[in-house]
C-alpha positions in Angstrom: 0.0 0.0 0.0 2.7 2.6 0.8 4.5 1.8 -2.5 1.2 2.3 -4.3 0.6 5.6 -2.7 4.2 6.7 -3.4 3.8 5.9 -7.1 0.4 7.7 -7.2 2.0 10.8 -5.5 4.9 10.7 -8.0 2.5 10.4 -10.9 0.4 13.3 -9.6 3.4 15.5 -9.0 4.7 14.8 -12.5 1.2 15.5 -14.0 0.7 18.9 -12.4 4.3 20.0 -11.8 4.4 22.2 -14.9 1.5 24.4 -13.5 2.2 27.7 -11.7 2.0 27.7 -7.9 -1.5 29.1 -7.3 -3.3 27.0 -10.0 -1.4 23.9 -8.8 -2.4 24.4 -5.2 -6.0 25.0 -6.1 -6.1 21.9 -8.2 -4.6 19.8 -5.4 -7.1 21.2 -2.9 -10.1 20.5 -5.1 -8.9 17.1 -6.0 -8.5 15.9 -2.5 -11.8 17.4 -1.3 -13.5 15.6 -4.2 -11.8 12.4 -3.2 -12.9 12.9 0.4 -16.4 13.5 -0.7 -16.5 10.4 -2.9 -15.0 8.2 -0.1 -17.3 9.6 2.5 -20.3 9.0 0.2 -19.3 5.4 -0.3 -18.8 4.9 3.5 -22.2 6.4 4.2 -23.8 4.1 1.7 -22.2 1.0 3.4 -22.6 2.1 7.0 -25.9 3.9 6.9 -26.3 6.4 9.7 -22.8 5.8 11.1 -20.7 8.9 10.1 -16.9 8.4 9.4 -16.7 11.4 7.1 -14.9 13.6 9.6 -11.9 11.3 9.7 -11.9 11.2 5.9 -11.9 14.9 5.5 -9.2 15.3 8.2 -7.0 12.9 6.2 -7.8 15.0 3.1 -6.7 18.2 5.0 -3.4 16.5 6.0 -2.7 15.6 2.3 -3.6 19.1 1.1 -1.4 20.7 3.7 1.5 18.4 2.7 1.2 19.1 -1.0 0.4 22.8 -1.0 2.4 25.9 -0.1 1.7 27.7 3.2 -1.3 27.5 5.6 -4.1 29.0 3.6 -5.1 26.0 1.4 -5.2 23.6 4.4 -7.3 26.0 6.5 -9.6 26.7 3.6 -10.0 22.9 3.0 -10.8 22.4 6.7 -13.6 25.0 6.6 -15.0 23.5 3.3 -14.7 20.0 4.8 -16.6 21.1 7.9 -19.4 22.5 5.8 -19.5 19.4 3.5 -19.8 17.1 6.5 -22.7 19.1 8.0 -24.4 19.5 4.7 -24.0 16.1 3.0 -23.2 13.6 5.7 -25.1 14.7 8.8 -28.9 14.4 9.4 -30.9 16.2 7.9 -29.0 15.5 4.7 -28.4 18.3 2.2 -29.4 20.9 4.7 -26.9 23.0 6.7 -28.1 22.9 10.3 -26.5 23.5 13.7 -29.8 23.0 15.7 -29.3 19.4 16.6 -27.5 18.6 19.8 -23.8 18.1 19.4 -23.6 19.4 15.8 -22.0 22.8 16.6 -19.4 21.1 18.9 -18.7 18.5 16.2 -18.3 21.0 13.5 -16.1 23.4 15.5 -14.0 20.5 16.7 -13.5 19.1 13.2 -12.5 22.5 11.9 -10.1 23.1 14.9 -8.5 19.7 14.6 -8.1 20.1 10.8 -6.5 23.6 11.3 -4.1 22.3 14.0 -3.1 19.4 11.8 -2.7 21.8 8.9 -0.5 24.1 11.0 1.7 21.2 12.2 2.1 19.7 8.7 3.1 23.1 7.3 5.6 23.6 10.1 7.1 20.2 9.4 7.3 21.1 5.7 9.1 24.4 6.6 11.5 22.7 8.9 12.3 20.2 6.1 12.9 23.0 3.7 15.1 24.8 6.2 17.0 21.6 6.8 17.6 21.2 3.1 18.8 24.8 2.8 21.1 24.3 5.8 22.5 21.1 4.2 23.1 23.0 0.9 24.7 25.9 2.8 26.9 23.5 4.7 27.9 21.8 1.5 28.7 25.1 -0.1 30.7 26.2 2.9 32.6 22.9 2.9 33.4 23.2 -0.8 34.4 26.8 -0.3 36.6 25.9 2.7 38.2 23.1 0.6 39.0 25.5 -2.2 40.4 28.1 0.2 42.6 25.4 1.8 43.8 24.4 -1.7 44.6 28.0 -2.5 46.2 28.6 0.8 48.4 25.5 0.3 49.3 26.6 -3.2 50.2 30.1 -1.9 52.2 28.6 0.9 54.0 26.3 -1.5 54.8 29.2 -3.8 56.0 31.3 -0.8 58.2 28.4 0.3 59.7 28.1 -3.2 60.3 31.9 -3.4 62.0 31.7 0.0 64.2 28.8 -1.1 65.0 30.6 -4.3 65.8 33.8 -2.4 68.0 32.0 0.1 69.9 30.3 -2.8 70.4 33.6 -4.6 71.7 35.3 -1.5 74.0 32.4 -0.6 75.4 32.2 -4.1 75.7 36.0 -4.4 77.6 36.3 -1.1 79.9 33.5 -2.1 80.6 35.1 -5.5 81.0 38.7 -4.4 84.3 38.1 -2.6 86.2 36.3 -5.4 84.8 38.7 -8.0 86.0 41.7 -6.0 89.4 40.0 -5.7 89.5 39.4 -9.5 88.6 43.0 -10.2 91.2 44.3 -7.8 93.9 42.0 -9.2 93.0 43.2 -12.8 93.3 46.8 -11.7 96.8 46.1 -10.3 97.8 44.3 -13.5 96.7 47.2 -15.6 99.3 49.4 -13.9 102.1 46.8 -14.5 104.7 47.6 -17.2 104.5 44.0 -18.6 100.8 44.5 -19.3 101.1 48.1 -20.6 103.8 47.2 -23.1 101.7 44.4 -24.6 98.5 45.3 -26.4 97.3 41.7 -26.3 97.8 41.4 -22.6 96.3 44.8 -22.0 93.2 43.9 -23.9 92.8 40.6 -22.0 93.2 42.3 -18.6 90.8 45.0 -19.5 88.2 42.4 -20.6 88.8 40.5 -17.3 88.2 43.7 -15.3 85.1 44.7 -17.3 83.5 41.3 -17.0 84.4 41.1 -13.2 82.8 44.5 -12.7 79.7 43.5 -14.6 79.4 40.3 -12.5 79.9 42.3 -9.3 77.1 44.7 -10.3 74.8 41.7 -11.2 75.5 40.1 -7.8 74.7 43.4 -6.0 71.4 43.6 -8.0 70.5 40.0 -7.0 71.2 40.8 -3.4 69.1 44.0 -3.5 66.1 42.4 -5.3 65.9 39.4 -3.0 66.1 41.7 0.1 63.5 44.1 -1.2 61.1 41.4 -2.2 61.5 39.6 1.1 61.0 42.8 3.0 64.2 42.5 4.9 65.7 45.7 3.5 63.8 48.6 5.3 64.0 52.0 3.6 66.0 54.5 5.5 64.6 57.6 3.8 66.3 61.0 4.3 66.0 64.3 2.6 68.5 64.4 -0.3 69.1 66.5 -3.4 68.4 64.4 -6.4 71.1 66.2 -8.3 73.8 65.0 -5.9 72.6 61.4 -6.2 72.7 61.7 -10.0 76.2 63.2 -9.9 77.4 60.2 -7.8 75.8 57.7 -10.2 77.4 59.5 -13.2 80.8 59.4 -11.6 80.4 55.7 -11.0 79.5 55.0 -14.6 82.3 57.2 -16.0 84.8 55.3 -13.9 83.6 52.0 -15.3 83.0 53.2 -18.8 85.4 56.1 -19.5 85.0 55.8 -23.3 81.3 56.6 -23.2 79.9 60.2 -23.3 76.9 60.7 -21.0 75.3 64.1 -20.7 73.5 65.4 -17.6 70.6 67.8 -17.8 69.4 69.3 -14.5 66.1 70.9 -13.6 65.8 74.6 -13.0 64.1 73.6 -9.7 66.1 72.1 -6.8 64.8 68.6 -6.4 65.0 68.0 -2.7 63.0 65.0 -1.6 62.9 62.0 0.8 64.6 58.9 -0.5 67.1 56.1 0.1 70.1 57.7 -1.8 72.1 54.5 -2.3 69.1 52.6 -3.8 68.2 55.5 -6.1 71.8 55.8 -7.2 71.7 52.0 -8.0 68.6 52.6 -10.1 70.3 55.3 -12.1 73.5 53.2 -12.5 71.4 50.2 -13.7 69.6 52.3 -16.3 72.8 54.0 -17.5 74.6 50.7 -17.7 71.7 49.1 -19.6 71.8 52.0 -22.1 75.6 51.5 -22.5 75.5 47.8 -22.9 72.3 47.2 -24.9 71.5 50.3 -26.9 74.6 50.3 -29.2 74.8 54.1 -28.7 78.2 55.5 -27.5 77.7 59.3 -27.8 74.1 60.3 -27.1 73.2 58.8 -23.7 71.5 61.5 -21.6 70.5 61.6 -18.0 67.7 64.2 -17.4 66.3 65.4 -14.1 63.1 67.5 -14.0 60.0 68.3 -12.0 56.6 67.2 -13.2 53.7 68.3 -10.9 54.4 66.6 -7.5 57.0 64.2 -8.9 60.7 64.4 -9.3 61.4 62.6 -12.6 64.6 61.0 -13.8 64.9 60.1 -17.4 67.6 58.1 -19.3 67.6 58.4 -23.1 69.7 57.0 -25.8 69.7 57.0 -29.6 70.2 53.2 -30.0 68.1 50.3 -31.2 65.3 50.8 -28.6 63.6 48.1 -26.5 61.4 45.2 -27.5 57.6 45.3 -27.1 58.0 42.5 -24.5 60.2 44.7 -22.3 57.9 47.7 -22.7 54.7 45.8 -21.9 56.4 44.1 -18.9 57.5 47.4 -17.5 54.1 49.1 -18.1 52.2 46.3 -16.4 54.6 46.2 -13.4 55.3 42.5 -13.7 58.8 41.0 -13.5 60.7 40.7 -16.7 61.2 37.2 -18.0 64.4 35.3 -17.6 65.0 35.3 -21.4 66.0 38.9 -21.1 69.1 37.8 -19.2 70.6 35.8 -22.0 74.0 36.4 -23.6 72.8 39.1 -26.0 71.3 41.2 -23.2 73.1 40.0 -20.1 71.8 41.4 -16.9 69.1 43.6 -18.4 66.1 41.7 -16.9 67.8 41.6 -13.4 68.7 45.3 -13.6 65.3 46.4 -14.6 63.6 44.2 -12.0 65.8 45.8 -9.3 64.8 49.2 -10.6 61.1 48.3 -10.5 61.3 46.9 -6.9 63.3 49.9 -5.6 61.0 52.5 -7.1 57.9 50.7 -6.0 59.3 50.6 -2.5 59.6 54.4 -2.7 55.9 54.7 -3.8 57.0 56.0 -7.2 56.3 55.0 -10.8 58.5 53.3 -13.4 58.0 53.4 -17.2 59.8 52.5 -20.4 59.2 53.2 -24.1 60.8 54.1 -27.4 61.5 57.6 -28.6 59.8 58.3 -32.0 63.2 59.7 -33.2 64.9 56.5 -32.2 66.3 54.9 -29.1 64.9 53.9 -25.7 63.5 56.0 -22.9 63.4 54.9 -19.3 61.7 57.1 -16.8 61.0 56.9 -13.1 59.4 59.3 -10.7 59.6 59.9 -6.9 57.1 61.8 -4.8 58.4 65.2 -3.7 56.7 64.7 -0.3 56.6 61.8 2.0 53.6 59.5 1.5 52.1 57.0 3.8 52.7 53.4 2.8 49.5 51.5 2.2 
C-alpha cells in the first residue's frame, strides 16, 4: 500500500508539476476534497447512519497541507470540509443545520482539529525546507573551505619556493662577491704593471677581465638587492636628499667604469630636494645608464635628465640606440617582473637590472615606465614623490 501511494504521488506531482504555484495548489485542494467527498459517500452508503466522514476529511486536509504551499489552502480545506460534513453527511442531509444537539461542537471540533493538523504539517514542511537549505549551505561552505585550503596551500608552497630561491640567490651572491672583488682588484693592479702596458694583447685581455668582473659584481649586487627588497628585509632609511647630488654620484660611478662613453647630464631649474634612500636611487640610475651603454649600441648620445613634473621628481635616461622590444615595454608598463629570457648572452643582466629598478621605485611609492623615442632609441623614466607619502 505505501508503495502504491508513493507511485500515485509521484505520478500526480509529474502531471501537475508544470503548472504555476496558485493553480497547482487550487487543483490539489479541489482534487483531495472531491476524493474525500466520494470516499465519505461510499462509506455512508455502506454504514448507513454511522458517520466516518470527519476522519476522511481530516485525512484530506493533511494531504492538502502536505502538497500545497503555506497554511491558507489547508485551513480553507478544513472549513470547506466542515461545511460538507454538515451538509452532506449529517442528518438532515443536504441541509446546513446546527440546531441538533452536538452538531455545533462536532463541526467546530472538526475545523479546529483540521486547522491544527494543517499548521503542524506546514511547520514540518518548513522545517524540512530549512534543513535542506542548511544542508546545501553547509555543503557550499565545505566546498568553499576546501577551495580556500587548496589556494592557501598553493600560496604557501609558492612562498616556500620563493623563500628557497631567495636563500639560494643570497648564498650564491655572497659567495661570488668576494672572489669577484678580488679578481677586479687584481685586474686593476695588473693594468698598472709595465708588462701588461707594453703588450696590447695582454692589456686587452686584462681590461676584458676587469670589465667582466665589474659586470658580474654589479649583477651580484642587483641580485642581493632584489631578494632583500622582495622579502621585505631591507627597510628603507629615507632621508631628505638632493636628487642632483645622487645623479652626480651615479654619473661618476658610470664614468669610472666606462670612461670611453659620453653621458650628458641635464638638470632641472628647480632644486629637487625629496625623501629617498640615496644608495638605492643611485643604484637605479646606475642600472639604467649601464643598460643604455650595454644594450643600446649608442656611445655618444646617452642622456640623464632630471626635471620636475607636478608633484613628482622625474629621472629620465635616453639614448639613440636600437630601442627596446615590445615585451620589455609591456612588462614594465604592467609592473610584472621581466622574463628570464632577457638575461641571456645578448642582453646580459638587463632583466635583473630592470627588476631591481622596479622593486626599488615601487618601495619608494614611485612610478617606473619604459618606451621608445619616435626619433629613435629607448627612454626609461621613473618618478619619486616630492613629499613623504604614507605606505598602504
